[in-house]
C-alpha positions as CSV (number, residue, x, y, z in Angstrom):
1,M,0.0,0.0,0.0
2,A,2.9,2.3,0.6
3,N,3.8,1.9,-3.0
4,G,0.3,3.0,-4.0
5,I,0.3,6.0,-1.8
6,D,3.8,6.9,-3.0
7,A,2.5,6.6,-6.6
8,I,-0.5,8.8,-5.8
9,I,1.7,11.4,-4.0
10,A,4.2,11.3,-6.9
11,R,1.2,11.7,-9.3
12,I,-0.1,14.6,-7.3
13,E,3.3,16.2,-7.2
14,Q,3.7,15.8,-10.9
15,D,0.2,17.2,-11.6
16,T,1.0,20.1,-9.2
17,D,4.4,20.7,-10.9
18,E,2.7,20.6,-14.3
19,Y,-0.1,22.9,-13.1
20,I,2.5,25.3,-11.5
21,A,4.6,25.2,-14.8
22,K,1.4,25.9,-16.8
23,M,0.3,28.7,-14.5
24,T,3.8,30.2,-14.5
25,E,3.9,30.0,-18.3
26,E,0.4,31.6,-18.5
27,H,1.4,34.2,-15.8
28,N,4.6,35.0,-17.7
29,K,2.6,35.3,-21.0
30,T,0.1,37.6,-19.2
31,L,3.0,39.6,-17.7
32,K,4.7,39.9,-21.1
33,S,1.4,41.0,-22.6
34,I,0.9,43.6,-19.9
35,E,4.5,44.7,-20.2
36,D,4.2,45.0,-24.0
37,E,0.9,46.9,-23.7
38,K,2.5,49.2,-21.0
39,N,5.5,49.8,-23.3
40,G,3.2,50.5,-26.2
41,K,1.1,53.0,-24.1
42,I,4.3,54.6,-22.8
43,S,5.6,55.0,-26.4
44,E,2.2,56.4,-27.5
45,I,2.1,58.8,-24.6
46,K,5.7,59.8,-25.2
47,S,5.0,60.4,-28.9
48,E,1.8,62.4,-28.2
49,T,3.7,64.4,-25.6
50,E,6.6,65.1,-28.0
51,K,4.0,66.2,-30.6
52,T,2.3,68.5,-28.1
53,V,5.5,69.9,-26.8
54,N,6.8,70.5,-30.3
55,S,3.5,72.1,-31.3
56,E,3.5,74.3,-28.2
57,R,7.2,75.1,-28.6
58,S,6.5,76.2,-32.2
59,A,3.4,78.2,-31.2
60,A,5.4,79.8,-28.3
61,M,8.3,80.6,-30.7
62,E,5.9,82.1,-33.2
63,S,4.2,84.1,-30.5
64,V,7.6,85.4,-29.2
65,S,8.7,86.2,-32.7
66,R,5.5,88.2,-33.4
67,R,5.8,90.0,-30.1
68,A,9.5,90.8,-30.9
69,D,8.5,92.0,-34.4
70,A,5.8,94.2,-32.9
71,T,8.1,95.6,-30.2
72,S,10.8,96.2,-32.8
73,R,8.3,98.0,-35.1
74,D,7.0,100.0,-32.1
75,M,10.5,101.0,-31.1
76,L,11.4,102.0,-34.7
77,L,8.2,104.0,-35.0
78,S,8.9,105.6,-31.7
79,E,12.4,106.5,-32.7
80,K,11.2,107.8,-36.1
81,T,8.6,110.0,-34.3
82,R,11.2,111.3,-31.9
83,I,13.5,112.2,-34.8
84,L,10.7,113.9,-36.7
85,D,9.7,115.8,-33.6
86,E,13.3,116.9,-33.3
87,V,13.5,118.0,-37.0
88,F,10.3,120.1,-36.6
89,A,11.6,121.5,-33.3
90,K,14.8,122.5,-35.1
91,A,12.8,124.0,-37.9
92,E,10.9,126.1,-35.4
93,E,14.2,127.1,-33.7
94,R,15.5,128.1,-37.1
95,L,12.5,130.4,-37.7
96,V,12.8,131.9,-34.3
97,S,16.5,132.5,-34.6
98,M,16.2,134.4,-37.9
99,E,17.2,138.1,-37.6
100,G,17.3,141.2,-39.7
101,E,16.8,141.0,-43.5
102,E,16.5,137.2,-43.4
103,Y,13.5,137.5,-41.0
104,V,11.9,140.3,-42.9
105,S,12.3,138.5,-46.2
106,F,10.7,135.4,-44.8
107,F,7.7,137.0,-43.1
108,A,6.9,140.0,-45.3
109,P,5.7,138.0,-48.3
110,M,3.7,135.8,-45.9
111,L,2.1,138.9,-44.4
112,K,1.1,140.3,-47.8
113,K,-0.4,136.9,-48.8
114,A,-2.3,136.5,-45.5
115,W,-3.9,140.0,-45.9
116,E,-4.7,139.5,-49.6
117,G,-6.3,136.1,-48.8
118,S,-8.3,137.5,-45.9
119,G,-10.7,139.6,-48.0
120,V,-10.7,142.2,-45.3
121,R,-10.0,145.9,-45.7
122,L,-6.5,146.9,-44.6
123,E,-7.9,149.4,-42.0
124,D,-10.0,146.6,-40.4
125,I,-7.0,144.5,-39.4
126,L,-4.7,144.5,-36.5
127,L,-1.3,142.9,-36.8
128,I,0.1,141.3,-33.6
129,F,3.8,140.8,-33.5
130,P,5.9,139.1,-30.8
131,E,6.2,141.1,-27.6
132,K,9.9,140.3,-27.4
133,G,10.5,140.1,-31.2
134,K,14.0,140.6,-32.5
135,V,12.9,142.6,-35.6
136,D,11.0,145.8,-35.8
137,P,7.5,145.1,-37.1
138,E,7.5,148.2,-39.2
139,K,10.3,146.7,-41.3
140,V,8.1,143.6,-42.0
141,I,5.1,145.7,-42.8
142,E,7.1,148.0,-45.1
143,K,8.7,145.1,-47.0
144,S,5.2,143.5,-47.4
145,G,3.9,146.6,-49.2
146,L,0.9,146.9,-47.0
147,G,1.6,150.6,-46.1
148,K,-0.2,152.0,-43.0
149,V,-1.7,149.3,-40.9
150,K,-2.4,149.0,-37.2
151,F,-0.1,146.7,-35.2
152,E,1.0,146.0,-31.7
153,K,3.8,144.1,-30.1
154,T,1.8,142.0,-27.6
155,G,2.1,138.5,-28.9
156,K,3.2,135.7,-26.5
157,F,5.0,133.9,-29.3
158,E,8.6,134.2,-30.5
159,A,8.4,134.9,-34.2
160,G,5.9,135.6,-36.9
161,F,2.6,137.5,-36.6
162,I,-1.1,137.2,-36.2
163,V,-3.7,138.9,-38.5
164,S,-6.6,139.8,-36.3
165,T,-10.0,141.1,-37.4
166,E,-13.4,141.2,-35.8
167,E,-14.4,138.0,-37.7
168,F,-11.2,135.9,-37.4
169,E,-7.6,135.5,-36.4
170,L,-5.0,134.1,-38.8
171,D,-2.1,132.8,-36.7
172,C,1.2,132.9,-38.6
173,S,3.4,132.5,-35.5
174,S,6.4,130.3,-35.8
175,H,5.0,127.5,-33.7
176,T,1.6,127.5,-35.6
177,L,3.3,127.6,-39.0
178,I,5.4,124.5,-38.1
179,Y,2.4,122.7,-36.4
180,N,-0.1,123.4,-39.3
181,N,2.3,122.3,-42.0
182,R,3.8,119.3,-40.2
183,E,1.3,116.8,-41.6
184,R,1.8,118.0,-45.1
185,L,5.6,118.1,-44.8
186,E,6.1,114.9,-42.7
187,S,6.0,112.5,-45.6
188,K,8.7,114.5,-47.4
189,V,10.9,114.8,-44.4
190,T,10.4,111.0,-43.7
191,S,11.4,110.1,-47.2
192,V,14.6,112.3,-46.9
193,L,15.5,111.0,-43.5
194,F,14.6,107.3,-43.8
195,A,15.0,106.5,-47.5
């Protein structure tokens, strides 16, 4: 009987070993399948992440590039505007610094044209010249050919004149001349400076 029990025990052990081997093999296959699936998912996630990162990097670089271009344009525009402001300020300084015959020759024809364009009788105008003007207003009036006209030196500007009537005032002061002509002249000055 011992032999029979030993045979049964041996058979049970063999069946158990076979079962364990089969289960181990199935387990290893399942683990391998899980491992393969995990590695596949990791590769997929990695690939998607790289695509997203590359896409976001490209978008970020494009955004930075656009902002840099805009900033550069703004800085250039700001500098051009500053230079134009300086040019027109220098032009006004030049008008203000004129003296003697140069001043008279510049403003006298302008005075004549301003009066002729006004449509007002000569006796109905008052010319206002700078309070602290460098040139005698009578010289400008004489050179303009207007003859006798009322004038006063009360203007709070540095050069030029104002034609004043009851209906209107025509401001031909240095600052107003530059300011009123800036828009018209700006494109010419820009083409000379930045061509």
